[in-house]
mmCIF entry with sequence, helices, sheets and N, C-alpha, C, O atoms, coordinates in Angstrom:
data_MODEL
# 
_entry.id   MODEL 
# 
_entity.id                         1 
_entity.type                       polymer 
_entity.pdbx_number_of_molecules   1 
# 
_entity_poly.entity_id                      1 
_entity_poly.type                           'polypeptide(L)' 
_entity_poly.nstd_linkage                   no 
_entity_poly.nstd_monomer                   no 
_entity_poly.pdbx_seq_one_letter_code       
;(UNK)(UNK)(UNK)(UNK)(UNK)(UNK)(UNK)(UNK)(UNK)(UNK)(UNK)(UNK)(UNK)(UNK)(UNK)(UNK)
(UNK)(UNK)(UNK)(UNK)(UNK)(UNK)(UNK)(UNK)(UNK)(UNK)(UNK)(UNK)(UNK)(UNK)(UNK)(UNK)
(UNK)(UNK)(UNK)(UNK)(UNK)(UNK)(UNK)(UNK)(UNK)(UNK)(UNK)(UNK)(UNK)(UNK)(UNK)(UNK)
(UNK)(UNK)
;
_entity_poly.pdbx_seq_one_letter_code_can   XXXXXXXXXXXXXXXXXXXXXXXXXXXXXXXXXXXXXXXXXXXXXXXXXX 
_entity_poly.pdbx_strand_id                 A 
# 
loop_
_entity_poly_seq.entity_id 
_entity_poly_seq.num 
_entity_poly_seq.mon_id 
_entity_poly_seq.hetero 
1 1  UNK n 
1 2  UNK n 
1 3  UNK n 
1 4  UNK n 
1 5  UNK n 
1 6  UNK n 
1 7  UNK n 
1 8  UNK n 
1 9  UNK n 
1 10 UNK n 
1 11 UNK n 
1 12 UNK n 
1 13 UNK n 
1 14 UNK n 
1 15 UNK n 
1 16 UNK n 
1 17 UNK n 
1 18 UNK n 
1 19 UNK n 
1 20 UNK n 
1 21 UNK n 
1 22 UNK n 
1 23 UNK n 
1 24 UNK n 
1 25 UNK n 
1 26 UNK n 
1 27 UNK n 
1 28 UNK n 
1 29 UNK n 
1 30 UNK n 
1 31 UNK n 
1 32 UNK n 
1 33 UNK n 
1 34 UNK n 
1 35 UNK n 
1 36 UNK n 
1 37 UNK n 
1 38 UNK n 
1 39 UNK n 
1 40 UNK n 
1 41 UNK n 
1 42 UNK n 
1 43 UNK n 
1 44 UNK n 
1 45 UNK n 
1 46 UNK n 
1 47 UNK n 
1 48 UNK n 
1 49 UNK n 
1 50 UNK n 
# 
_struct_asym.id          A 
_struct_asym.entity_id   1 
# 
loop_
_struct_conf.conf_type_id 
_struct_conf.id 
_struct_conf.pdbx_PDB_helix_id 
_struct_conf.beg_label_comp_id 
_struct_conf.beg_label_asym_id 
_struct_conf.beg_label_seq_id 
_struct_conf.pdbx_beg_PDB_ins_code 
_struct_conf.end_label_comp_id 
_struct_conf.end_label_asym_id 
_struct_conf.end_label_seq_id 
_struct_conf.pdbx_end_PDB_ins_code 
_struct_conf.beg_auth_comp_id 
_struct_conf.beg_auth_asym_id 
_struct_conf.beg_auth_seq_id 
_struct_conf.end_auth_comp_id 
_struct_conf.end_auth_asym_id 
_struct_conf.end_auth_seq_id 
_struct_conf.pdbx_PDB_helix_class 
_struct_conf.details 
_struct_conf.pdbx_PDB_helix_length 
HELX_P HELX_P1 AA1 UNK A 8  ? UNK A 22 ? UNK A 8  UNK A 22 1 ? 15 
HELX_P HELX_P2 AA2 UNK A 33 ? UNK A 35 ? UNK A 33 UNK A 35 5 ? 3  
HELX_P HELX_P3 AA3 UNK A 38 ? UNK A 49 ? UNK A 38 UNK A 49 1 ? 12 
# 
_struct_conf_type.id          HELX_P 
_struct_conf_type.criteria    ? 
_struct_conf_type.reference   ? 
# 
_struct_sheet.id               AA1 
_struct_sheet.type             ? 
_struct_sheet.number_strands   2 
_struct_sheet.details          ? 
# 
_struct_sheet_order.sheet_id     AA1 
_struct_sheet_order.range_id_1   1 
_struct_sheet_order.range_id_2   2 
_struct_sheet_order.offset       ? 
_struct_sheet_order.sense        anti-parallel 
# 
loop_
_struct_sheet_range.sheet_id 
_struct_sheet_range.id 
_struct_sheet_range.beg_label_comp_id 
_struct_sheet_range.beg_label_asym_id 
_struct_sheet_range.beg_label_seq_id 
_struct_sheet_range.pdbx_beg_PDB_ins_code 
_struct_sheet_range.end_label_comp_id 
_struct_sheet_range.end_label_asym_id 
_struct_sheet_range.end_label_seq_id 
_struct_sheet_range.pdbx_end_PDB_ins_code 
_struct_sheet_range.beg_auth_comp_id 
_struct_sheet_range.beg_auth_asym_id 
_struct_sheet_range.beg_auth_seq_id 
_struct_sheet_range.end_auth_comp_id 
_struct_sheet_range.end_auth_asym_id 
_struct_sheet_range.end_auth_seq_id 
AA1 1 UNK A 27 ? UNK A 28 ? UNK A 27 UNK A 28 
AA1 2 UNK A 31 ? UNK A 32 ? UNK A 31 UNK A 32 
# 
loop_
_atom_site.group_PDB 
_atom_site.id 
_atom_site.type_symbol 
_atom_site.label_atom_id 
_atom_site.label_alt_id 
_atom_site.label_comp_id 
_atom_site.label_asym_id 
_atom_site.label_entity_id 
_atom_site.label_seq_id 
_atom_site.pdbx_PDB_ins_code 
_atom_site.Cartn_x 
_atom_site.Cartn_y 
_atom_site.Cartn_z 
_atom_site.occupancy 
_atom_site.B_iso_or_equiv 
_atom_site.pdbx_formal_charge 
_atom_site.auth_seq_id 
_atom_site.auth_comp_id 
_atom_site.auth_asym_id 
_atom_site.auth_atom_id 
_atom_site.pdbx_PDB_model_num 
ATOM 1   N N  . UNK A 1 1  ? 114.498 57.741 64.246 1.00 0.00 ? 1  UNK A N  1 
ATOM 2   C CA . UNK A 1 1  ? 115.082 57.421 62.960 1.00 0.00 ? 1  UNK A CA 1 
ATOM 3   C C  . UNK A 1 1  ? 115.869 58.638 62.463 1.00 0.00 ? 1  UNK A C  1 
ATOM 4   O O  . UNK A 1 1  ? 115.476 59.783 62.685 1.00 0.00 ? 1  UNK A O  1 
ATOM 5   N N  . UNK A 1 2  ? 116.975 58.365 61.794 1.00 0.00 ? 2  UNK A N  1 
ATOM 6   C CA . UNK A 1 2  ? 117.841 59.433 61.318 1.00 0.00 ? 2  UNK A CA 1 
ATOM 7   C C  . UNK A 1 2  ? 117.307 60.018 60.015 1.00 0.00 ? 2  UNK A C  1 
ATOM 8   O O  . UNK A 1 2  ? 116.850 59.286 59.137 1.00 0.00 ? 2  UNK A O  1 
ATOM 9   N N  . UNK A 1 3  ? 117.367 61.316 59.900 1.00 0.00 ? 3  UNK A N  1 
ATOM 10  C CA . UNK A 1 3  ? 116.918 62.008 58.696 1.00 0.00 ? 3  UNK A CA 1 
ATOM 11  C C  . UNK A 1 3  ? 118.112 62.237 57.778 1.00 0.00 ? 3  UNK A C  1 
ATOM 12  O O  . UNK A 1 3  ? 119.162 62.690 58.233 1.00 0.00 ? 3  UNK A O  1 
ATOM 13  N N  . UNK A 1 4  ? 117.967 61.935 56.513 1.00 0.00 ? 4  UNK A N  1 
ATOM 14  C CA . UNK A 1 4  ? 119.055 62.108 55.556 1.00 0.00 ? 4  UNK A CA 1 
ATOM 15  C C  . UNK A 1 4  ? 118.899 63.470 54.877 1.00 0.00 ? 4  UNK A C  1 
ATOM 16  O O  . UNK A 1 4  ? 117.884 63.760 54.243 1.00 0.00 ? 4  UNK A O  1 
ATOM 17  N N  . UNK A 1 5  ? 119.921 64.282 55.028 1.00 0.00 ? 5  UNK A N  1 
ATOM 18  C CA . UNK A 1 5  ? 119.912 65.612 54.420 1.00 0.00 ? 5  UNK A CA 1 
ATOM 19  C C  . UNK A 1 5  ? 120.462 65.534 52.999 1.00 0.00 ? 5  UNK A C  1 
ATOM 20  O O  . UNK A 1 5  ? 121.435 64.830 52.730 1.00 0.00 ? 5  UNK A O  1 
ATOM 21  N N  . UNK A 1 6  ? 119.826 66.265 52.106 1.00 0.00 ? 6  UNK A N  1 
ATOM 22  C CA . UNK A 1 6  ? 120.313 66.322 50.736 1.00 0.00 ? 6  UNK A CA 1 
ATOM 23  C C  . UNK A 1 6  ? 121.309 67.476 50.613 1.00 0.00 ? 6  UNK A C  1 
ATOM 24  O O  . UNK A 1 6  ? 121.062 68.579 51.099 1.00 0.00 ? 6  UNK A O  1 
ATOM 25  N N  . UNK A 1 7  ? 122.414 67.206 49.968 1.00 0.00 ? 7  UNK A N  1 
ATOM 26  C CA . UNK A 1 7  ? 123.427 68.235 49.775 1.00 0.00 ? 7  UNK A CA 1 
ATOM 27  C C  . UNK A 1 7  ? 123.089 69.051 48.529 1.00 0.00 ? 7  UNK A C  1 
ATOM 28  O O  . UNK A 1 7  ? 122.176 68.710 47.777 1.00 0.00 ? 7  UNK A O  1 
ATOM 29  N N  . UNK A 1 8  ? 123.827 70.112 48.328 1.00 0.00 ? 8  UNK A N  1 
ATOM 30  C CA . UNK A 1 8  ? 123.634 70.945 47.132 1.00 0.00 ? 8  UNK A CA 1 
ATOM 31  C C  . UNK A 1 8  ? 123.906 70.135 45.866 1.00 0.00 ? 8  UNK A C  1 
ATOM 32  O O  . UNK A 1 8  ? 123.228 70.317 44.855 1.00 0.00 ? 8  UNK A O  1 
ATOM 33  N N  . UNK A 1 9  ? 124.893 69.244 45.918 1.00 0.00 ? 9  UNK A N  1 
ATOM 34  C CA . UNK A 1 9  ? 125.222 68.414 44.757 1.00 0.00 ? 9  UNK A CA 1 
ATOM 35  C C  . UNK A 1 9  ? 124.065 67.468 44.429 1.00 0.00 ? 9  UNK A C  1 
ATOM 36  O O  . UNK A 1 9  ? 123.754 67.246 43.259 1.00 0.00 ? 9  UNK A O  1 
ATOM 37  N N  . UNK A 1 10 ? 123.434 66.917 45.454 1.00 0.00 ? 10 UNK A N  1 
ATOM 38  C CA . UNK A 1 10 ? 122.290 66.039 45.241 1.00 0.00 ? 10 UNK A CA 1 
ATOM 39  C C  . UNK A 1 10 ? 121.144 66.795 44.581 1.00 0.00 ? 10 UNK A C  1 
ATOM 40  O O  . UNK A 1 10 ? 120.490 66.285 43.672 1.00 0.00 ? 10 UNK A O  1 
ATOM 41  N N  . UNK A 1 11 ? 120.914 68.003 45.046 1.00 0.00 ? 11 UNK A N  1 
ATOM 42  C CA . UNK A 1 11 ? 119.833 68.814 44.482 1.00 0.00 ? 11 UNK A CA 1 
ATOM 43  C C  . UNK A 1 11 ? 120.129 69.193 43.031 1.00 0.00 ? 11 UNK A C  1 
ATOM 44  O O  . UNK A 1 11 ? 119.231 69.166 42.190 1.00 0.00 ? 11 UNK A O  1 
ATOM 45  N N  . UNK A 1 12 ? 121.374 69.545 42.735 1.00 0.00 ? 12 UNK A N  1 
ATOM 46  C CA . UNK A 1 12 ? 121.766 69.902 41.371 1.00 0.00 ? 12 UNK A CA 1 
ATOM 47  C C  . UNK A 1 12 ? 121.624 68.696 40.447 1.00 0.00 ? 12 UNK A C  1 
ATOM 48  O O  . UNK A 1 12 ? 121.134 68.818 39.324 1.00 0.00 ? 12 UNK A O  1 
ATOM 49  N N  . UNK A 1 13 ? 122.055 67.536 40.925 1.00 0.00 ? 13 UNK A N  1 
ATOM 50  C CA . UNK A 1 13 ? 121.957 66.294 40.143 1.00 0.00 ? 13 UNK A CA 1 
ATOM 51  C C  . UNK A 1 13 ? 120.497 65.984 39.826 1.00 0.00 ? 13 UNK A C  1 
ATOM 52  O O  . UNK A 1 13 ? 120.163 65.616 38.700 1.00 0.00 ? 13 UNK A O  1 
ATOM 53  N N  . UNK A 1 14 ? 119.642 66.133 40.813 1.00 0.00 ? 14 UNK A N  1 
ATOM 54  C CA . UNK A 1 14 ? 118.214 65.880 40.646 1.00 0.00 ? 14 UNK A CA 1 
ATOM 55  C C  . UNK A 1 14 ? 117.602 66.850 39.633 1.00 0.00 ? 14 UNK A C  1 
ATOM 56  O O  . UNK A 1 14 ? 116.763 66.460 38.822 1.00 0.00 ? 14 UNK A O  1 
ATOM 57  N N  . UNK A 1 15 ? 118.028 68.112 39.686 1.00 0.00 ? 15 UNK A N  1 
ATOM 58  C CA . UNK A 1 15 ? 117.533 69.129 38.752 1.00 0.00 ? 15 UNK A CA 1 
ATOM 59  C C  . UNK A 1 15 ? 117.935 68.791 37.311 1.00 0.00 ? 15 UNK A C  1 
ATOM 60  O O  . UNK A 1 15 ? 117.121 68.912 36.395 1.00 0.00 ? 15 UNK A O  1 
ATOM 61  N N  . UNK A 1 16 ? 119.168 68.373 37.113 1.00 0.00 ? 16 UNK A N  1 
ATOM 62  C CA . UNK A 1 16 ? 119.639 68.021 35.769 1.00 0.00 ? 16 UNK A CA 1 
ATOM 63  C C  . UNK A 1 16 ? 118.902 66.796 35.248 1.00 0.00 ? 16 UNK A C  1 
ATOM 64  O O  . UNK A 1 16 ? 118.551 66.740 34.069 1.00 0.00 ? 16 UNK A O  1 
ATOM 65  N N  . UNK A 1 17 ? 118.665 65.821 36.106 1.00 0.00 ? 17 UNK A N  1 
ATOM 66  C CA . UNK A 1 17 ? 117.918 64.623 35.700 1.00 0.00 ? 17 UNK A CA 1 
ATOM 67  C C  . UNK A 1 17 ? 116.518 65.017 35.251 1.00 0.00 ? 17 UNK A C  1 
ATOM 68  O O  . UNK A 1 17 ? 116.040 64.530 34.227 1.00 0.00 ? 17 UNK A O  1 
ATOM 69  N N  . UNK A 1 18 ? 115.854 65.891 36.000 1.00 0.00 ? 18 UNK A N  1 
ATOM 70  C CA . UNK A 1 18 ? 114.500 66.319 35.640 1.00 0.00 ? 18 UNK A CA 1 
ATOM 71  C C  . UNK A 1 18 ? 114.496 67.062 34.298 1.00 0.00 ? 18 UNK A C  1 
ATOM 72  O O  . UNK A 1 18 ? 113.578 66.883 33.498 1.00 0.00 ? 18 UNK A O  1 
ATOM 73  N N  . UNK A 1 19 ? 115.503 67.883 34.051 1.00 0.00 ? 19 UNK A N  1 
ATOM 74  C CA . UNK A 1 19 ? 115.580 68.604 32.776 1.00 0.00 ? 19 UNK A CA 1 
ATOM 75  C C  . UNK A 1 19 ? 115.804 67.649 31.608 1.00 0.00 ? 19 UNK A C  1 
ATOM 76  O O  . UNK A 1 19 ? 115.228 67.838 30.537 1.00 0.00 ? 19 UNK A O  1 
ATOM 77  N N  . UNK A 1 20 ? 116.635 66.624 31.803 1.00 0.00 ? 20 UNK A N  1 
ATOM 78  C CA . UNK A 1 20 ? 116.866 65.639 30.744 1.00 0.00 ? 20 UNK A CA 1 
ATOM 79  C C  . UNK A 1 20 ? 115.598 64.834 30.462 1.00 0.00 ? 20 UNK A C  1 
ATOM 80  O O  . UNK A 1 20 ? 115.290 64.545 29.306 1.00 0.00 ? 20 UNK A O  1 
ATOM 81  N N  . UNK A 1 21 ? 114.871 64.477 31.504 1.00 0.00 ? 21 UNK A N  1 
ATOM 82  C CA . UNK A 1 21 ? 113.630 63.725 31.331 1.00 0.00 ? 21 UNK A CA 1 
ATOM 83  C C  . UNK A 1 21 ? 112.616 64.561 30.546 1.00 0.00 ? 21 UNK A C  1 
ATOM 84  O O  . UNK A 1 21 ? 111.900 64.025 29.701 1.00 0.00 ? 21 UNK A O  1 
ATOM 85  N N  . UNK A 1 22 ? 112.548 65.856 30.814 1.00 0.00 ? 22 UNK A N  1 
ATOM 86  C CA . UNK A 1 22 ? 111.640 66.740 30.061 1.00 0.00 ? 22 UNK A CA 1 
ATOM 87  C C  . UNK A 1 22 ? 112.004 66.779 28.584 1.00 0.00 ? 22 UNK A C  1 
ATOM 88  O O  . UNK A 1 22 ? 111.136 66.995 27.738 1.00 0.00 ? 22 UNK A O  1 
ATOM 89  N N  . UNK A 1 23 ? 113.281 66.572 28.263 1.00 0.00 ? 23 UNK A N  1 
ATOM 90  C CA . UNK A 1 23 ? 113.725 66.550 26.874 1.00 0.00 ? 23 UNK A CA 1 
ATOM 91  C C  . UNK A 1 23 ? 113.582 65.159 26.252 1.00 0.00 ? 23 UNK A C  1 
ATOM 92  O O  . UNK A 1 23 ? 113.928 64.960 25.088 1.00 0.00 ? 23 UNK A O  1 
ATOM 93  N N  . UNK A 1 24 ? 113.069 64.194 27.030 1.00 0.00 ? 24 UNK A N  1 
ATOM 94  C CA . UNK A 1 24 ? 112.840 62.855 26.498 1.00 0.00 ? 24 UNK A CA 1 
ATOM 95  C C  . UNK A 1 24 ? 114.016 61.905 26.654 1.00 0.00 ? 24 UNK A C  1 
ATOM 96  O O  . UNK A 1 24 ? 114.044 60.851 26.019 1.00 0.00 ? 24 UNK A O  1 
ATOM 97  N N  . UNK A 1 25 ? 114.985 62.261 27.486 1.00 0.00 ? 25 UNK A N  1 
ATOM 98  C CA . UNK A 1 25 ? 116.146 61.400 27.712 1.00 0.00 ? 25 UNK A CA 1 
ATOM 99  C C  . UNK A 1 25 ? 115.907 60.602 28.988 1.00 0.00 ? 25 UNK A C  1 
ATOM 100 O O  . UNK A 1 25 ? 115.724 61.172 30.064 1.00 0.00 ? 25 UNK A O  1 
ATOM 101 N N  . UNK A 1 26 ? 115.913 59.282 28.857 1.00 0.00 ? 26 UNK A N  1 
ATOM 102 C CA . UNK A 1 26 ? 115.674 58.426 30.015 1.00 0.00 ? 26 UNK A CA 1 
ATOM 103 C C  . UNK A 1 26 ? 116.867 57.524 30.313 1.00 0.00 ? 26 UNK A C  1 
ATOM 104 O O  . UNK A 1 26 ? 117.010 57.025 31.429 1.00 0.00 ? 26 UNK A O  1 
ATOM 105 N N  . UNK A 1 27 ? 117.724 57.317 29.311 1.00 0.00 ? 27 UNK A N  1 
ATOM 106 C CA . UNK A 1 27 ? 118.912 56.490 29.495 1.00 0.00 ? 27 UNK A CA 1 
ATOM 107 C C  . UNK A 1 27 ? 120.075 57.118 28.735 1.00 0.00 ? 27 UNK A C  1 
ATOM 108 O O  . UNK A 1 27 ? 119.886 57.760 27.702 1.00 0.00 ? 27 UNK A O  1 
ATOM 109 N N  . UNK A 1 28 ? 121.268 56.923 29.261 1.00 0.00 ? 28 UNK A N  1 
ATOM 110 C CA . UNK A 1 28 ? 122.494 57.333 28.586 1.00 0.00 ? 28 UNK A CA 1 
ATOM 111 C C  . UNK A 1 28 ? 123.467 56.175 28.645 1.00 0.00 ? 28 UNK A C  1 
ATOM 112 O O  . UNK A 1 28 ? 123.710 55.617 29.714 1.00 0.00 ? 28 UNK A O  1 
ATOM 113 N N  . UNK A 1 29 ? 124.016 55.817 27.520 1.00 0.00 ? 29 UNK A N  1 
ATOM 114 C CA . UNK A 1 29 ? 124.992 54.732 27.445 1.00 0.00 ? 29 UNK A CA 1 
ATOM 115 C C  . UNK A 1 29 ? 124.446 53.432 28.037 1.00 0.00 ? 29 UNK A C  1 
ATOM 116 O O  . UNK A 1 29 ? 125.189 52.647 28.625 1.00 0.00 ? 29 UNK A O  1 
ATOM 117 N N  . UNK A 1 30 ? 123.141 53.217 27.875 1.00 0.00 ? 30 UNK A N  1 
ATOM 118 C CA . UNK A 1 30 ? 122.525 51.985 28.357 1.00 0.00 ? 30 UNK A CA 1 
ATOM 119 C C  . UNK A 1 30 ? 122.262 51.954 29.847 1.00 0.00 ? 30 UNK A C  1 
ATOM 120 O O  . UNK A 1 30 ? 121.928 50.899 30.386 1.00 0.00 ? 30 UNK A O  1 
ATOM 121 N N  . UNK A 1 31 ? 122.404 53.088 30.534 1.00 0.00 ? 31 UNK A N  1 
ATOM 122 C CA . UNK A 1 31 ? 122.172 53.132 31.978 1.00 0.00 ? 31 UNK A CA 1 
ATOM 123 C C  . UNK A 1 31 ? 121.078 54.147 32.298 1.00 0.00 ? 31 UNK A C  1 
ATOM 124 O O  . UNK A 1 31 ? 120.899 55.135 31.585 1.00 0.00 ? 31 UNK A O  1 
ATOM 125 N N  . UNK A 1 32 ? 120.363 53.891 33.365 1.00 0.00 ? 32 UNK A N  1 
ATOM 126 C CA . UNK A 1 32 ? 119.366 54.843 33.848 1.00 0.00 ? 32 UNK A CA 1 
ATOM 127 C C  . UNK A 1 32 ? 120.079 56.111 34.309 1.00 0.00 ? 32 UNK A C  1 
ATOM 128 O O  . UNK A 1 32 ? 121.232 56.056 34.737 1.00 0.00 ? 32 UNK A O  1 
ATOM 129 N N  . UNK A 1 33 ? 119.399 57.246 34.224 1.00 0.00 ? 33 UNK A N  1 
ATOM 130 C CA . UNK A 1 33 ? 120.013 58.511 34.615 1.00 0.00 ? 33 UNK A CA 1 
ATOM 131 C C  . UNK A 1 33 ? 120.456 58.511 36.073 1.00 0.00 ? 33 UNK A C  1 
ATOM 132 O O  . UNK A 1 33 ? 121.476 59.115 36.407 1.00 0.00 ? 33 UNK A O  1 
ATOM 133 N N  . UNK A 1 34 ? 119.708 57.848 36.940 1.00 0.00 ? 34 UNK A N  1 
ATOM 134 C CA . UNK A 1 34 ? 120.056 57.844 38.369 1.00 0.00 ? 34 UNK A CA 1 
ATOM 135 C C  . UNK A 1 34 ? 121.311 57.037 38.663 1.00 0.00 ? 34 UNK A C  1 
ATOM 136 O O  . UNK A 1 34 ? 121.872 57.154 39.753 1.00 0.00 ? 34 UNK A O  1 
ATOM 137 N N  . UNK A 1 35 ? 121.765 56.222 37.717 1.00 0.00 ? 35 UNK A N  1 
ATOM 138 C CA . UNK A 1 35 ? 122.969 55.421 37.912 1.00 0.00 ? 35 UNK A CA 1 
ATOM 139 C C  . UNK A 1 35 ? 124.234 56.149 37.492 1.00 0.00 ? 35 UNK A C  1 
ATOM 140 O O  . UNK A 1 35 ? 125.336 55.678 37.771 1.00 0.00 ? 35 UNK A O  1 
ATOM 141 N N  . UNK A 1 36 ? 124.096 57.289 36.827 1.00 0.00 ? 36 UNK A N  1 
ATOM 142 C CA . UNK A 1 36 ? 125.247 58.006 36.277 1.00 0.00 ? 36 UNK A CA 1 
ATOM 143 C C  . UNK A 1 36 ? 125.765 59.082 37.226 1.00 0.00 ? 36 UNK A C  1 
ATOM 144 O O  . UNK A 1 36 ? 125.002 59.640 38.014 1.00 0.00 ? 36 UNK A O  1 
ATOM 145 N N  . UNK A 1 37 ? 127.055 59.368 37.149 1.00 0.00 ? 37 UNK A N  1 
ATOM 146 C CA . UNK A 1 37 ? 127.619 60.444 37.981 1.00 0.00 ? 37 UNK A CA 1 
ATOM 147 C C  . UNK A 1 37 ? 127.190 61.817 37.463 1.00 0.00 ? 37 UNK A C  1 
ATOM 148 O O  . UNK A 1 37 ? 126.751 61.959 36.322 1.00 0.00 ? 37 UNK A O  1 
ATOM 149 N N  . UNK A 1 38 ? 127.324 62.808 38.315 1.00 0.00 ? 38 UNK A N  1 
ATOM 150 C CA . UNK A 1 38 ? 126.918 64.170 37.982 1.00 0.00 ? 38 UNK A CA 1 
ATOM 151 C C  . UNK A 1 38 ? 127.621 64.677 36.725 1.00 0.00 ? 38 UNK A C  1 
ATOM 152 O O  . UNK A 1 38 ? 126.998 65.332 35.891 1.00 0.00 ? 38 UNK A O  1 
ATOM 153 N N  . UNK A 1 39 ? 128.903 64.381 36.584 1.00 0.00 ? 39 UNK A N  1 
ATOM 154 C CA . UNK A 1 39 ? 129.662 64.854 35.428 1.00 0.00 ? 39 UNK A CA 1 
ATOM 155 C C  . UNK A 1 39 ? 129.040 64.362 34.116 1.00 0.00 ? 39 UNK A C  1 
ATOM 156 O O  . UNK A 1 39 ? 128.883 65.146 33.180 1.00 0.00 ? 39 UNK A O  1 
ATOM 157 N N  . UNK A 1 40 ? 128.690 63.092 34.038 1.00 0.00 ? 40 UNK A N  1 
ATOM 158 C CA . UNK A 1 40 ? 128.096 62.535 32.824 1.00 0.00 ? 40 UNK A CA 1 
ATOM 159 C C  . UNK A 1 40 ? 126.739 63.164 32.546 1.00 0.00 ? 40 UNK A C  1 
ATOM 160 O O  . UNK A 1 40 ? 126.391 63.398 31.389 1.00 0.00 ? 40 UNK A O  1 
ATOM 161 N N  . UNK A 1 41 ? 125.978 63.435 33.581 1.00 0.00 ? 41 UNK A N  1 
ATOM 162 C CA . UNK A 1 41 ? 124.669 64.065 33.414 1.00 0.00 ? 41 UNK A CA 1 
ATOM 163 C C  . UNK A 1 41 ? 124.813 65.497 32.894 1.00 0.00 ? 41 UNK A C  1 
ATOM 164 O O  . UNK A 1 41 ? 124.082 65.917 31.998 1.00 0.00 ? 41 UNK A O  1 
ATOM 165 N N  . UNK A 1 42 ? 125.756 66.235 33.461 1.00 0.00 ? 42 UNK A N  1 
ATOM 166 C CA . UNK A 1 42 ? 125.973 67.612 33.018 1.00 0.00 ? 42 UNK A CA 1 
ATOM 167 C C  . UNK A 1 42 ? 126.443 67.657 31.568 1.00 0.00 ? 42 UNK A C  1 
ATOM 168 O O  . UNK A 1 42 ? 126.004 68.504 30.791 1.00 0.00 ? 42 UNK A O  1 
ATOM 169 N N  . UNK A 1 43 ? 127.330 66.748 31.214 1.00 0.00 ? 43 UNK A N  1 
ATOM 170 C CA . UNK A 1 43 ? 127.845 66.692 29.850 1.00 0.00 ? 43 UNK A CA 1 
ATOM 171 C C  . UNK A 1 43 ? 126.709 66.415 28.871 1.00 0.00 ? 43 UNK A C  1 
ATOM 172 O O  . UNK A 1 43 ? 126.621 67.068 27.831 1.00 0.00 ? 43 UNK A O  1 
ATOM 173 N N  . UNK A 1 44 ? 125.854 65.471 29.180 1.00 0.00 ? 44 UNK A N  1 
ATOM 174 C CA . UNK A 1 44 ? 124.723 65.125 28.309 1.00 0.00 ? 44 UNK A CA 1 
ATOM 175 C C  . UNK A 1 44 ? 123.753 66.299 28.203 1.00 0.00 ? 44 UNK A C  1 
ATOM 176 O O  . UNK A 1 44 ? 123.224 66.569 27.124 1.00 0.00 ? 44 UNK A O  1 
ATOM 177 N N  . UNK A 1 45 ? 123.519 66.989 29.302 1.00 0.00 ? 45 UNK A N  1 
ATOM 178 C CA . UNK A 1 45 ? 122.604 68.125 29.280 1.00 0.00 ? 45 UNK A CA 1 
ATOM 179 C C  . UNK A 1 45 ? 123.140 69.254 28.420 1.00 0.00 ? 45 UNK A C  1 
ATOM 180 O O  . UNK A 1 45 ? 122.394 69.857 27.649 1.00 0.00 ? 45 UNK A O  1 
ATOM 181 N N  . UNK A 1 46 ? 124.424 69.543 28.546 1.00 0.00 ? 46 UNK A N  1 
ATOM 182 C CA . UNK A 1 46 ? 125.039 70.627 27.763 1.00 0.00 ? 46 UNK A CA 1 
ATOM 183 C C  . UNK A 1 46 ? 124.992 70.282 26.271 1.00 0.00 ? 46 UNK A C  1 
ATOM 184 O O  . UNK A 1 46 ? 124.685 71.148 25.452 1.00 0.00 ? 46 UNK A O  1 
ATOM 185 N N  . UNK A 1 47 ? 125.285 69.053 25.914 1.00 0.00 ? 47 UNK A N  1 
ATOM 186 C CA . UNK A 1 47 ? 125.281 68.645 24.508 1.00 0.00 ? 47 UNK A CA 1 
ATOM 187 C C  . UNK A 1 47 ? 123.875 68.787 23.928 1.00 0.00 ? 47 UNK A C  1 
ATOM 188 O O  . UNK A 1 47 ? 123.728 69.190 22.774 1.00 0.00 ? 47 UNK A O  1 
ATOM 189 N N  . UNK A 1 48 ? 122.856 68.470 24.693 1.00 0.00 ? 48 UNK A N  1 
ATOM 190 C CA . UNK A 1 48 ? 121.497 68.502 24.172 1.00 0.00 ? 48 UNK A CA 1 
ATOM 191 C C  . UNK A 1 48 ? 120.894 69.915 24.147 1.00 0.00 ? 48 UNK A C  1 
ATOM 192 O O  . UNK A 1 48 ? 119.904 70.139 23.451 1.00 0.00 ? 48 UNK A O  1 
ATOM 193 N N  . UNK A 1 49 ? 121.462 70.860 24.882 1.00 0.00 ? 49 UNK A N  1 
ATOM 194 C CA . UNK A 1 49 ? 120.931 72.212 24.857 1.00 0.00 ? 49 UNK A CA 1 
ATOM 195 C C  . UNK A 1 49 ? 121.610 73.107 23.829 1.00 0.00 ? 49 UNK A C  1 
ATOM 196 O O  . UNK A 1 49 ? 121.141 74.215 23.564 1.00 0.00 ? 49 UNK A O  1 
ATOM 197 N N  . UNK A 1 50 ? 122.697 72.640 23.255 1.00 0.00 ? 50 UNK A N  1 
ATOM 198 C CA . UNK A 1 50 ? 123.388 73.453 22.247 1.00 0.00 ? 50 UNK A CA 1 
ATOM 199 C C  . UNK A 1 50 ? 122.802 73.247 20.877 1.00 0.00 ? 50 UNK A C  1 
ATOM 200 O O  . UNK A 1 50 ? 123.264 73.853 19.911 1.00 0.00 ? 50 UNK A O  1 
# 
């Protein structure tokens, strides 16, 4: 069976999702965090940390 390698972008996306969940954010714009692109996740994280 083939092993799927995670890229740096995947790891960064996962890290941002975990940080948002710790802040109590589970959905953005009516979508689950895992459904959103990295850009939208980063934007939401920056807005909530300022």
